N, C-alpha and C positions, 0 to 999 in steps of 0.2 A: 504493500500500500504506500501511500505518500502522494505528494503533489503531482508527480508525473502520471500517476494512475488516475487522478481526478479527471483529467481531460479525456479519458477514455470511458465509454459506456455509461452505465447507469448513474455513477457518482456525479458525472458532469451534468447529466440531465437533471439530477436533483438540485445541483447548484443553480442551474438556469431557472428551474421552477421557483426556487427560494428567492432568487433575485426578482423574478417577475411578480411574485406574490407580494413583495414589499413595495407597496404603492407609494411609499414616501420617497423612494429613490428617483432622482431625475434620470433621464435617458443616459446622460453622460456618466453619472454615478454607477448605473447598472453596468455600463461598458467597462468602467474601471474595476468594479468588483469582479466581473467575469475574467478580466485579464489577470487580476490578482490571484484568482483561483487557478489560473493556468500556470502560475508560478513566475510570471514576468516581473522583472524589477521595475521600479518607478521610471527609470530611463527607457526601458523597453516599452512600457505602457505609453509613455509620452510619444515615443517614435511611432508606435502603431496608430495612436489616436491623433497624431499631429498637434500635440500640445506640449508645453514646457513641463519639466519635471516638477516645478513649483505648482503648476496647475494640477498635476496628478496628486501631489501631497495634499492640496486643498480639498480635492474630491475625496481622498482617502480619509481625511479627518472627518468630513461630513458623514461618510459611510460608517465609520467607526462609531460615531455618536448615534446614528440611526439604528445600528445593530447592537449598541450597548457593549462594545468591545474596545480593547486597548491596543491590540496588535493584529498583524496579518494572520498569524496562526489561529487566533481566536475567531477571526472573521471566517476563515475557511472552515473551521470546525463548526461554526454556527450555520454556515451555508450547507453543510453536509448533513445536518440533523434531520 
């Protein structure tokens, strides 16, 4: 198990579902959360979404607040529940 396996199969479907169910997330926050679940770094997320690393950090802070978590591992764990 681990982050690499999240992007394969049912686990990732669960992540997508959890993100979609959280109506408080903006479209961009949902994209950032999914990239985070894929194991991408802030720099890689920024590259993929064509935003700065600071913007990624801004979105992650909002996502963490909305999910009631303090770090990425907690977010991923919450998304997999």
